[in-house]
C-alpha positions as CSV (number, residue, x, y, z in Angstrom):
1,M,-41.3,142.1,-190.1
2,A,-40.9,140.4,-193.5
3,T,-42.2,136.8,-193.8
4,M,-39.1,134.7,-194.0
5,H,-39.3,132.0,-196.7
6,L,-37.7,128.6,-195.9
7,R,-37.5,125.6,-198.1
8,I,-36.8,121.9,-197.3
9,G,-33.6,121.4,-196.3
10,D,-32.9,124.8,-195.1
11,L,-30.8,125.1,-191.8
12,V,-32.6,127.1,-189.0
13,W,-32.3,128.0,-185.3
14,G,-35.8,126.8,-183.5
15,K,-36.8,128.3,-180.5
16,L,-39.3,126.8,-178.0
17,G,-40.8,128.6,-174.9
18,R,-38.2,129.9,-172.3
19,Y,-35.6,127.3,-173.9
20,P,-32.4,128.5,-176.0
21,P,-32.5,128.2,-180.1
22,W,-31.2,124.6,-181.2
23,P,-30.1,124.2,-184.7
24,G,-32.3,122.3,-186.9
25,K,-33.2,121.6,-190.3
26,V,-36.7,122.0,-192.3
27,V,-37.7,118.4,-193.5
28,S,-41.0,117.1,-195.1
29,P,-43.6,115.8,-192.2
30,P,-44.3,111.9,-192.4
31,K,-46.8,111.4,-195.1
32,D,-49.3,110.2,-192.1
33,L,-48.9,113.0,-189.9
34,K,-51.9,115.5,-190.3
35,K,-50.7,119.0,-190.0
36,P,-52.1,121.3,-187.5
37,R,-54.3,124.4,-188.0
38,G,-53.2,127.7,-186.8
39,K,-50.1,130.0,-187.7
40,K,-47.5,129.0,-190.3
41,C,-44.9,126.9,-189.2
42,H,-42.4,124.3,-190.5
43,F,-41.6,120.9,-189.6
44,V,-37.9,120.7,-188.1
45,K,-35.5,117.9,-187.6
46,F,-33.2,118.9,-184.5
47,F,-29.6,118.2,-184.6
48,G,-28.1,116.3,-181.9
49,T,-31.2,114.5,-180.8
50,E,-34.0,112.4,-182.5
51,D,-36.6,114.9,-182.3
52,H,-38.9,116.5,-185.0
53,A,-41.6,119.3,-184.2
54,W,-43.7,121.7,-186.0
55,I,-42.1,125.4,-184.9
56,K,-43.9,128.4,-185.8
57,V,-42.3,130.6,-188.3
58,E,-41.5,133.7,-185.6
59,Q,-39.8,130.9,-183.7
60,L,-37.1,130.2,-186.5
61,K,-34.0,132.0,-187.6
62,P,-31.6,131.3,-190.5
63,Y,-28.7,129.1,-189.2
64,H,-25.9,131.0,-190.8
65,A,-26.8,134.4,-190.1
66,H,-27.2,133.8,-186.4
67,K,-24.8,131.2,-185.6
68,E,-22.4,133.5,-183.9
69,E,-24.9,134.9,-182.0
70,M,-26.4,131.9,-180.6
71,I,-22.8,130.1,-179.6
72,K,-22.4,133.2,-177.6
73,I,-25.4,132.8,-175.5
74,N,-25.3,129.0,-175.2
75,K,-22.2,127.1,-173.7
76,G,-23.8,123.9,-173.0
77,K,-22.1,120.3,-174.1
78,R,-24.9,119.1,-175.6
79,F,-25.6,122.3,-177.3
80,Q,-22.1,122.3,-178.5
81,Q,-22.3,118.6,-179.9
82,A,-25.4,119.7,-181.8
83,V,-23.5,122.5,-183.3
84,D,-20.6,120.1,-184.0
85,A,-23.3,117.7,-185.9
86,V,-24.1,120.8,-187.9
87,E,-20.7,121.6,-189.1
88,D,-19.8,117.9,-189.8
89,F,-23.3,117.7,-192.1
90,L,-22.4,120.8,-194.0
91,K,-19.0,119.6,-194.8
92,K,-20.4,116.1,-196.1
93,A,-22.9,118.3,-198.1
94,K,-20.5,120.7,-199.7
95,G,-18.1,117.5,-200.5
96,K,-21.2,115.9,-202.2
97,E,-22.0,118.9,-204.0
98,Q,-18.5,119.4,-205.1
99,Q,-18.2,115.9,-206.6
100,H,-21.9,116.6,-208.3
101,S,-20.3,119.8,-210.1
102,D,-16.9,118.1,-210.8
103,G,-18.5,115.0,-212.4
104,K,-21.3,117.0,-214.7
105,G,-20.7,119.5,-217.3
106,D,-22.5,120.2,-220.5
107,S,-21.5,119.0,-223.9
108,K,-18.7,121.8,-224.2
109,G,-17.1,120.9,-220.9
110,K,-19.0,123.6,-219.2
111,K,-20.2,122.8,-215.6
112,T,-23.7,123.6,-215.2
113,P,-24.3,126.4,-212.6
114,N,-24.5,125.3,-209.0
115,K,-28.2,125.4,-207.6
116,P,-28.6,126.7,-204.0
117,L,-27.2,123.8,-201.8
118,K,-30.0,121.9,-200.3
119,I,-29.2,120.2,-196.9
120,L,-30.6,116.8,-196.9
121,D,-29.8,113.6,-195.6
122,E,-30.8,109.5,-196.1
123,D,-33.5,109.9,-193.1
124,D,-35.5,112.8,-194.6
125,E,-39.1,111.4,-194.7
126,D,-40.3,112.5,-198.2
127,L,-37.5,112.6,-200.8
128,S,-39.8,113.3,-203.4
129,A,-40.5,116.5,-201.5
130,L,-37.5,117.7,-203.2
131,K,-37.9,117.4,-207.1
132,D,-39.4,121.1,-207.3
133,P,-38.2,123.1,-204.4
134,S,-40.3,126.3,-205.9
135,E,-43.3,124.3,-205.2
136,K,-42.4,123.2,-201.5
137,D,-42.4,126.7,-199.9
138,L,-43.8,125.7,-196.5
139,A,-44.2,129.4,-195.7
140,D,-47.4,129.2,-197.6
141,S,-48.8,126.3,-195.4
142,D,-51.2,127.2,-192.5
143,P,-50.6,124.8,-189.8
144,E,-50.0,125.5,-186.0
145,P,-47.7,123.5,-183.7
146,S,-48.9,120.5,-182.1
147,T,-47.1,119.5,-179.1
148,M,-43.5,120.1,-179.5
149,E,-40.7,117.7,-178.8
150,R,-38.2,117.9,-176.6
151,L,-35.1,119.8,-178.0
152,G,-32.7,118.2,-175.3
153,A,-31.8,121.8,-174.1
154,G,-32.0,122.7,-170.4
155,P,-33.1,126.2,-169.6
156,G,-31.1,129.2,-168.7
157,S,-30.0,131.1,-171.5
158,G,-32.1,134.1,-171.1
159,F,-32.3,134.6,-174.7
160,K,-35.8,135.7,-176.2
161,W,-37.3,136.6,-179.6
162,E,-40.0,138.6,-179.6
163,S,-43.0,136.5,-180.8
164,S,-46.3,135.6,-179.6
165,P,-46.5,132.6,-177.0
166,A,-46.7,129.1,-178.5
167,S,-50.3,127.6,-178.6
168,S,-51.9,125.4,-175.8
169,M,-50.8,122.0,-176.0
170,E,-53.4,119.2,-177.5
171,P,-55.2,117.1,-175.0
172,I,-52.7,114.2,-174.1
173,S,-55.1,111.6,-175.5
174,K,-54.8,113.2,-178.9
175,R,-51.1,112.9,-179.1
176,L,-51.0,109.3,-178.2
177,K,-49.0,106.6,-180.1
178,I,-50.3,102.9,-179.5
179,I,-48.0,100.1,-180.1
180,E,-49.3,96.6,-180.4
181,E,-46.8,94.0,-179.0
182,D,-46.4,90.3,-180.3
183,T,-48.0,89.3,-176.8
184,G,-51.3,90.9,-177.8
185,S,-50.6,93.4,-174.9
186,T,-50.7,97.3,-175.6
187,S,-48.5,99.8,-174.6
188,I,-49.3,103.5,-175.0
189,Q,-46.4,105.9,-175.8
190,A,-46.6,109.9,-175.9
191,A,-46.3,110.4,-179.5
192,D,-43.7,113.4,-178.9
193,S,-42.0,114.4,-175.7
194,T,-43.9,115.8,-172.9
195,A,-41.1,118.0,-171.5
196,I,-41.4,121.8,-170.4
197,N,-41.7,123.7,-173.5
198,G,-43.1,126.9,-172.4
199,S,-46.4,126.4,-174.0
200,I,-48.0,124.4,-171.4
201,T,-51.4,125.3,-170.1
202,P,-51.9,124.3,-166.3
203,T,-54.9,122.3,-165.5
204,D,-57.6,123.9,-163.8
205,K,-57.5,120.9,-161.2
206,R,-56.3,121.5,-157.8
207,I,-53.1,119.7,-157.4
208,G,-51.6,118.0,-154.2
209,F,-48.0,116.5,-154.0
210,L,-46.9,114.4,-150.9
211,G,-43.1,113.8,-150.4
212,L,-40.5,116.8,-151.2
213,G,-37.1,114.5,-151.2
214,L,-34.5,114.8,-153.9
215,M,-37.2,113.9,-156.6
216,G,-40.5,115.2,-155.3
217,S,-38.6,118.8,-154.8
218,G,-37.6,119.2,-158.3
219,I,-41.2,118.0,-159.5
220,V,-43.2,120.4,-157.2
221,S,-41.0,123.1,-158.2
222,N,-41.4,122.6,-162.0
223,L,-45.5,122.2,-161.4
224,L,-45.3,125.7,-159.9
225,K,-43.2,127.2,-162.7
226,M,-45.8,126.3,-165.3
227,G,-48.8,127.8,-163.3
228,H,-50.3,124.9,-161.6
229,V,-52.0,125.0,-158.0
230,V,-50.3,123.0,-155.6
231,T,-50.9,121.9,-152.0
232,V,-47.7,120.4,-150.5
233,W,-47.1,118.1,-147.6
234,N,-43.9,116.6,-146.5
235,R,-43.5,113.3,-144.3
236,T,-40.3,114.5,-142.4
237,A,-41.6,117.9,-141.0
238,E,-38.5,119.7,-139.8
239,K,-36.7,119.7,-143.2
240,V,-36.9,119.2,-147.0
241,Q,-33.9,118.9,-149.2
242,V,-33.8,121.1,-152.2
243,K,-31.3,121.1,-155.1
244,E,-28.4,120.5,-152.9
245,P,-28.0,117.7,-150.1
246,E,-26.7,120.5,-147.6
247,D,-29.7,122.7,-148.2
248,S,-32.3,122.1,-145.9
249,Y,-35.5,124.2,-145.3
250,P,-38.0,124.3,-142.3
251,Q,-41.1,122.4,-143.3
252,C,-42.3,123.4,-146.8
253,D,-41.5,127.1,-146.5
254,L,-39.5,127.2,-149.9
255,F,-42.4,126.0,-151.7
256,I,-44.9,128.2,-150.0
257,Q,-42.6,131.2,-151.0
258,E,-42.9,130.0,-154.5
259,G,-46.6,129.9,-154.3
260,A,-47.5,126.4,-153.1
261,R,-50.3,126.2,-150.4
262,L,-49.6,124.1,-147.4
263,G,-51.7,120.7,-146.1
264,R,-51.4,119.6,-142.5
265,T,-52.1,116.0,-143.6
266,P,-52.2,113.7,-146.4
267,A,-55.8,113.5,-145.6
268,E,-56.4,117.0,-146.0
269,V,-54.4,117.3,-149.1
270,A,-56.5,114.6,-150.8
271,S,-59.5,116.1,-149.6
272,M,-58.4,119.5,-150.9
273,C,-57.3,118.5,-154.4
274,D,-58.5,116.7,-157.5
275,I,-55.4,115.2,-158.1
276,T,-53.1,114.1,-155.4
277,F,-49.3,112.8,-156.2
278,S,-47.0,110.9,-153.8
279,C,-43.4,110.4,-154.0
280,V,-41.9,108.5,-151.1
281,S,-38.9,106.3,-150.4
282,D,-40.3,102.7,-150.2
283,P,-43.3,100.5,-150.1
284,K,-43.7,100.6,-146.5
285,A,-43.8,104.5,-146.7
286,A,-46.3,104.5,-149.5
287,R,-48.7,102.2,-147.6
288,D,-48.3,104.3,-144.6
289,L,-49.0,107.3,-146.7
290,V,-52.4,105.9,-147.7
291,M,-53.6,103.5,-145.2
292,G,-51.9,105.5,-141.9
293,P,-53.2,107.7,-139.4
294,S,-54.8,110.8,-141.2
295,G,-53.5,109.1,-144.4
296,V,-54.8,109.8,-148.1
297,L,-57.5,107.1,-147.7
298,Q,-59.5,109.1,-145.3
299,G,-59.6,112.1,-147.9
300,I,-60.4,110.1,-150.8
301,R,-64.0,110.8,-152.1
302,P,-65.5,109.6,-155.3
303,G,-64.1,111.0,-158.2
304,K,-60.7,112.2,-156.3
305,C,-57.5,110.8,-158.0
306,Y,-54.4,109.4,-156.5
307,V,-51.1,109.1,-158.4
308,E,-48.5,106.7,-156.8
309,M,-45.1,108.2,-158.2
310,S,-42.6,105.8,-155.8
311,T,-40.9,102.9,-157.2
312,V,-42.6,100.0,-155.3
313,D,-43.3,96.6,-156.0
314,P,-46.1,95.6,-157.9
315,E,-47.9,94.0,-155.2
316,T,-48.1,97.5,-153.1
317,I,-49.4,99.0,-156.2
318,T,-52.3,96.4,-156.6
319,E,-53.0,97.0,-152.7
320,L,-52.9,100.6,-153.1
321,S,-55.1,100.6,-156.4
322,Q,-57.7,98.5,-154.7
323,V,-57.9,100.7,-151.2
324,I,-58.4,103.8,-153.4
325,T,-61.0,102.7,-155.9
326,S,-63.1,100.9,-153.1
327,R,-63.7,104.3,-152.0
328,G,-64.9,105.7,-155.5
329,G,-61.1,107.1,-156.1
330,R,-59.5,106.7,-159.1
331,F,-56.0,105.4,-159.4
332,L,-52.9,106.0,-161.7
333,E,-49.5,104.5,-160.8
334,A,-46.3,106.9,-162.5
335,P,-43.1,106.2,-161.3
336,V,-40.2,108.3,-162.8
337,A,-36.8,107.4,-164.2
338,G,-34.1,109.9,-163.8
339,S,-32.3,111.6,-160.8
340,Q,-32.3,114.7,-158.7
341,Q,-30.8,116.8,-161.4
342,L,-33.1,115.4,-164.1
343,S,-36.0,116.2,-161.7
344,N,-35.0,119.8,-161.4
345,D,-34.6,120.1,-165.2
346,G,-38.3,118.7,-165.7
347,M,-36.6,116.0,-167.6
348,L,-37.7,112.9,-165.8
349,V,-39.5,109.6,-168.0
350,I,-42.7,109.2,-166.7
351,L,-43.8,105.2,-166.7
352,A,-47.5,105.4,-166.1
353,A,-50.2,102.6,-165.6
354,G,-53.7,102.0,-164.3
355,D,-56.8,104.5,-164.9
356,R,-56.4,105.8,-168.5
357,T,-58.5,108.8,-167.9
358,V,-56.1,109.6,-164.8
359,Y,-53.1,109.6,-167.1
360,E,-54.9,112.0,-169.5
361,D,-56.1,114.4,-166.6
362,C,-52.2,114.5,-165.6
363,S,-51.1,115.6,-169.1
364,S,-50.0,119.1,-168.3
365,C,-48.6,117.8,-165.0
366,F,-46.4,115.2,-166.8
367,Q,-45.5,117.9,-169.5
368,A,-44.2,120.2,-166.5
369,M,-42.1,117.1,-164.8
370,G,-40.7,115.2,-167.8
371,K,-39.6,114.9,-171.0
372,T,-41.8,112.0,-172.1
373,S,-44.5,109.9,-170.6
374,F,-45.5,106.4,-171.4
375,F,-49.0,104.6,-170.4
376,L,-48.0,100.8,-169.9
377,G,-51.6,99.6,-169.3
378,E,-52.9,98.1,-166.2
379,A,-51.6,99.1,-162.5
380,G,-48.5,97.3,-161.8
381,N,-47.0,97.2,-165.0
382,A,-45.3,100.5,-164.6
383,A,-43.9,99.3,-161.3
384,R,-42.6,96.2,-163.1
385,M,-40.9,98.4,-165.8
386,M,-39.2,100.7,-163.2
387,L,-37.7,97.9,-161.2
388,I,-36.1,96.2,-164.4
389,L,-34.7,99.8,-165.3
390,N,-33.5,100.4,-162.1
391,M,-32.2,96.9,-162.0
392,V,-30.2,97.3,-165.2
393,Q,-28.8,100.9,-163.8
394,G,-27.9,99.6,-160.6
395,S,-26.0,96.7,-161.7
396,F,-24.4,99.0,-164.4
397,M,-23.1,101.2,-162.0
398,A,-21.6,98.2,-159.7
399,T,-19.8,96.9,-162.8
400,I,-18.1,100.3,-163.8
401,A,-17.0,100.6,-160.1
402,E,-15.6,97.2,-160.4
403,G,-13.7,98.2,-163.5
404,L,-12.7,101.3,-162.1
405,T,-11.0,99.7,-158.8
406,L,-9.6,96.7,-160.9
407,A,-7.5,99.2,-163.1
408,Q,-6.5,100.7,-160.1
409,A,-5.3,97.7,-158.6
410,T,-3.5,96.3,-162.2
411,G,-1.5,99.9,-161.9
412,Q,-3.6,101.3,-164.9
413,S,-4.7,104.9,-164.6
414,Q,-8.6,105.2,-163.8
415,Q,-8.7,108.6,-165.9
416,T,-7.3,106.7,-168.9
417,F,-9.7,103.8,-168.5
418,L,-12.8,106.6,-168.1
419,D,-11.1,108.6,-171.5
420,I,-11.1,105.1,-173.7
421,L,-14.6,104.1,-172.1
422,S,-16.2,107.7,-173.3
423,Q,-14.8,107.4,-176.7
424,G,-16.7,103.8,-177.1
425,Q,-19.9,102.2,-177.6
426,M,-20.6,102.5,-173.8
427,A,-20.2,106.1,-173.8
428,S,-23.0,108.1,-172.1
429,T,-23.7,111.3,-170.0
430,F,-24.5,108.9,-167.0
431,V,-21.0,106.8,-167.3
432,D,-19.0,110.1,-167.9
433,Q,-20.6,112.0,-164.9
434,K,-20.7,109.1,-162.2
435,C,-16.9,108.1,-163.2
436,Q,-15.5,112.1,-162.7
437,N,-17.6,112.0,-159.4
438,I,-15.7,109.0,-158.1
439,L,-12.5,110.2,-159.5
440,Q,-13.0,113.7,-157.8
441,G,-14.3,111.6,-154.3
442,N,-17.7,113.7,-154.8
443,F,-20.7,111.2,-153.6
444,K,-23.4,113.7,-153.1
445,P,-26.8,112.3,-153.8
446,D,-28.2,112.4,-157.1
447,Y,-29.9,109.2,-156.3
448,Y,-29.6,107.5,-152.8
449,L,-27.5,104.6,-153.0
450,K,-30.0,102.9,-150.6
451,H,-32.7,103.3,-152.7
452,I,-31.1,101.8,-155.8
453,Q,-30.1,98.5,-153.4
454,K,-34.1,98.5,-152.5
455,D,-35.1,98.6,-156.2
456,L,-32.5,95.6,-156.9
457,R,-33.8,93.8,-153.8
458,L,-37.6,94.3,-155.2
459,A,-36.3,93.5,-158.7
460,I,-34.7,90.1,-157.5
461,S,-38.1,89.2,-155.5
462,M,-40.2,90.2,-158.8
463,G,-37.9,87.6,-160.5
464,D,-38.2,85.0,-158.0
465,T,-42.2,85.5,-158.4
466,A,-41.9,84.9,-162.2
467,N,-39.6,82.1,-161.6
468,H,-37.0,83.8,-163.5
469,P,-33.3,83.9,-162.8
470,T,-31.5,87.3,-161.7
471,P,-28.1,86.3,-160.9
472,M,-26.4,89.6,-162.2
473,A,-28.9,91.5,-160.0
474,A,-28.1,89.4,-157.2
475,A,-24.5,89.9,-157.3
476,A,-24.9,93.7,-157.6
477,N,-27.1,93.5,-154.6
478,E,-24.4,92.3,-152.6
479,V,-22.3,94.9,-153.3
480,Y,-24.6,97.6,-152.6
481,K,-25.5,95.7,-149.2
482,R,-21.6,95.9,-148.5
483,A,-21.7,99.7,-149.3
484,K,-24.5,100.2,-147.0
485,A,-22.7,98.4,-144.4
486,L,-20.1,101.0,-144.9
487,D,-22.5,104.1,-144.1
488,Q,-22.8,104.7,-147.5
489,S,-26.6,104.7,-147.6
490,D,-27.2,108.3,-147.9
491,N,-24.8,109.0,-150.7
492,D,-25.1,108.7,-154.3
493,I,-25.4,105.4,-156.2
494,S,-21.9,105.8,-157.3
495,A,-20.5,105.3,-153.7
496,V,-21.0,101.6,-154.6
497,Y,-17.4,102.3,-155.5
498,R,-16.4,102.6,-152.1
499,A,-17.4,98.7,-151.5
500,Y,-14.5,97.5,-153.5
501,I,-11.7,99.7,-151.8
502,H,-12.5,98.8,-148.0
């Protein structure tokens, strides 16, 4: 097959692993971004996202020639928004081209011939690269992709281009972007997204996972899909929920069928595995899992890694870190921001803190389960940040529910309220999804109401410790407590709506 020659500004479809092609534009890489070595590739900016990535030549197709084909195989909302963004961009570029050709002619009144349209916008990193397009044919470069950034698309298109698989991802330690803050503290962010992209090389370490609830089930499923060797254990022995609340399976049979191994106790899992993750409901469950009968602590040996993914208070993290390290173990906290659906899709955001080397060892696992990860320094910092995030989310959801019920009480259309909201600055997928669920009376849990109330309570306590007021969170917490009193604990966070109508 003949080599496809692309230039800066060309529109393309970019393909990453098993995910659907996504519209993008060839741009100049930042001057300080070192080109990877290996196969030929282009630096692409994707529409509808903030992502840029090195993409192999064989994973690219011209935009216009394949537009109809791509639209047929992908009907997702975000995908359509990305295509719409391309079309809007083309219209603007065409308008500028027309203005240029109308305003510039030779001395005899003849217009100069139009050159091929270069697609460029203001945020292209290196405008000087366009001075001589003939000298910027990126097909002659010889980089290989570093870790690919998330396209923002979910799996499921089934569309495949014939090409060799993407190369292995670099160790996470080579992809860290360090941000120095005014306080002198250091937070470390993955320089690119660590989401599933089909090119993950699973770690050769044995992985254990404790807790197969709404979040844990999706995480384990993605670890298995990406080739990790996983041993599982669930706190509730008789059933585990997967994908839909009404779907229950005896013990861990579903994951055994997918290739997981079964651990009889947390201690056994920790002793059998190099890295053991846990994801349970609250601080008490997290402590019991480690220090209770047949707990993780009994299986910890020097060098064993324990990763606490539950959303708990920083005091619990400090205690767990101390007991694990006292046995020679290595500890990392890594709570996740997201929901059951995001867990299933491998789109969680991972906040990590503690042992930096464990964070690096977990690279391929975090890539399988999430779209990005942050390293926040010493143990306890991730718990603090996660509680703040969930405090904001919980308070926001309570306010939206209050607005919907006030609209109804004053004779306003709730659907119209939502329509207006979705067109303004507060528009988001979260608002749209939760409000639609409320209007449809659908409160199947994507994130348990009882858990967000627990997080509000812990955030308020954290504020008290820091002598910092949290009046909005305190008010929201009272609303969630009322919803719990109305038997909404095991429903979705959006069921807080019912606290206003009883």
